[in-house]
N, C-alpha and C positions, 0 to 999 in steps of 0.2 A: 785781856779777854776775860769776860765774866765767867765765874764757875757755873757749871750746869746744875741748876737747882733740882731738888727732889721732884718738885711739881713738873718742871720741864721734862725730866727723865720719864716720869710716868706718862706725860702727854705723848712723848716720843714713842714709848712702847705701845700705848693705846692707838696711836696713829698708824703704826706698822700693822697692828691687828686689823684695823679697818681697811688696810690696803689689800688684805687677802681676798681673793675673788669670792663673791657670793655664789650660792648654789646655781642660780640661773645663769651665771656667767661662766661656770666651769666648763660647759660643753664647748663654747666658743674658744676658750683658752686651750683646751685639749686639742682642738682642731688645728690650732696654730703651734702646737707642740711646745707651749711655754711650760717652764718648770723652774724650781728654785735651785737646781743643781745641774751643772754641765762639766764634764771632764773629757772633752774631745781631744785636747792636746795630750793629756796624760795617758789616756787609755786608747786613743785611736791612731789612725795613720795621718800623715802630713797632708794638709790641704793648702790651696792657693793662698788663703787668708786665715789668720788666727786672731780671734778676738778674745782678749784677756780682760776680765771685769772684776772689780772689788765692790762688794755690797756695802750697805749702810749698817749702822749700829742696830743690833737686835734682829736683823733680818735672817731668815732661815736659809738653809742650804749654803751654797757658795756663790750663787748669783743673786740671791734675794728675790723680791717680788715686785718692788716699786718700779724699776726701770730696766734692770740688767737683762732679764729674759726677753723683754720687748725689743730691745736694740738687737739682740742676737737674732730673733725671729725676723726682724725687718731687714737685717743684713743678708740673711739667708734667702729671703724673698727677692731681694735686689740682685744678688750675685749667684744664687743657686745654693741649695742646701748642702750639696756634696762638695762645694768649694769653700765653705766657711766652717772652721772649727771654733767652737765657743768653750771657753775655759774660765771657771770662776776661781777666785783666790780663796782657798780653804785653810785648814789648820796649818800652822799655828795662829792664823788670823781668826780670832774668835768673835770679832765685832762687838765687843763689850762696851758699855757706855763709859766707864771710868777711863778707858784709854784715850778718850777725846781730850782729857785734861792734861795729857803728857805734852812735852815741849813740841813735838811734831804732830800733835793732835791725833796720834795713833801710836802703837807700840813699835819698837825696833823689830820685834818678832813678826808683826804683821807686814811691815815693809819688806822684811827678808822673805816672807812667803811669796810676795809678788815678784821679787827679784829672782827667786828660784824658777818661777814660771817663765819669765822673760829669757833667762839663760837657757831653759829647756827648749823653748821655741827656737832660739838661735842655734843651738847645737843639734837638736833632733831634726829640725826643719829649716835648714839654712836658706832655702829658697822661698819660704812663706813670707807674705807681707803681714806684719804685725800691726794690729790696731788695738786700742785699749780704752777702758772707761772706768769710771768710778762714781759712786753715789754716796753723798754725806761723808761719813768717816772713810769710806772707800776712796774718796778723792784725795784724802791725806795719805792713804796707803800708796796710791799711784804717784802722787807728788814726791813723796820721800824716796820711792824706788827709782822712778825714771830719771830724776836729776842725778842720781849716783851711778847709773849704768855706764858701762864703757861706751866709747864713741861708736864702735862697730855695732853694738846692739841698738843704741839709739838711732843709728842710721837705718836700721831695719824697721823701725816704727814709723808708719805713715801718718798716723793721726791718733789723737787722744780726746775723748769727750768726758767732761767733768760736770756732774749734776749736783747742785747744792754744794759748791766748793767751800769746804770749811777753812781753807787757807787762802781764800780769794783776796782778802784785804792784806794779809801778811805778805803774800807773794806777788802782789800786783796783778792779779788776774791771769797768771801764767805759771808754768812749771819752771823753776829756776834751772839754768844751764841746759834748757831744751828749747828748740825753736818755737816761738810764739805762733808762727804760721801753721804749726802742726797741732795746735791745741785749740779746742773750742769749749768755752765755759758756758754752762746754762745756769742762770740765777733767776728764779721766778720772782716777780714783783711781790714784795712782802716776806721773802725768805730772809730772815735776819741772820741766818748762818753765813750768808755771803757778805754780811757787814761786819764780820769779825766777832760775832757773839756765838754762843751755843744755845740761844733761845729758839726753841722749835715752834714754828707756827704752821697752820694748815698748808701754807704755800710750799712748805718743804716736802710735802707728800704728793706733789702734782707732776712730777717729772716724767711719768709714764706717757704723758701727752706729747713729750718732746722726742720720743723714741724714733719716730719716722724721720723727723728732721735730722737727728743726729746720725742715723744710718745713711741718709742721703749725703750728708757732709763727709762721712767716712768713705763712702763710695767714691766721691770726687778725689779724696786724698789717695785712695788706693789706685785709682786710674792714673793719677799723676806719677805715682811711684813705679808703675809697671813699665 
């Protein structure tokens, strides 16, 4: 895998900035209750479905802005806001660019942060159906965490959506040691991250348009698990 160049890193950060809603878009987003942070699992009561999401590099909050909040909102629209808990992967996952260069394309601490949330959902809410997602570096976080979970926690996960999967080439388009039928990978045309590089192109920032499709697929997985 090629090293992430300074130019690419700057483009990545610039691209994330352009993904922040413009003033004229903010009202519509507020109406849909989108935000870069959600802690429903950690701070709220158990719900029928728990959605755990890991954001991409340099994204704000624990859900980011590119696609995580959109999937959360779409799931709540489909299944009912009171039935879906959305939880972002936060500290010690800092979503820093250098961590993409590590062997698992993220840090062990980041993977551990996601694992802590999966374990919390399993112990705190044993009857909840877990679904998960990740964007960019967040896909590596999910990849590393889910493949190492115990079988009882894995069986509680109905589906995982991965946007701009940074380990798509290395892991053959799926999460190792986890059913391929429970995983859906979104790789936009022209997104070189999915081809085993860390070269960031404009296509890497387009996954918000896939949020509704991803939520519908997760709904199908949830229904099958019920």
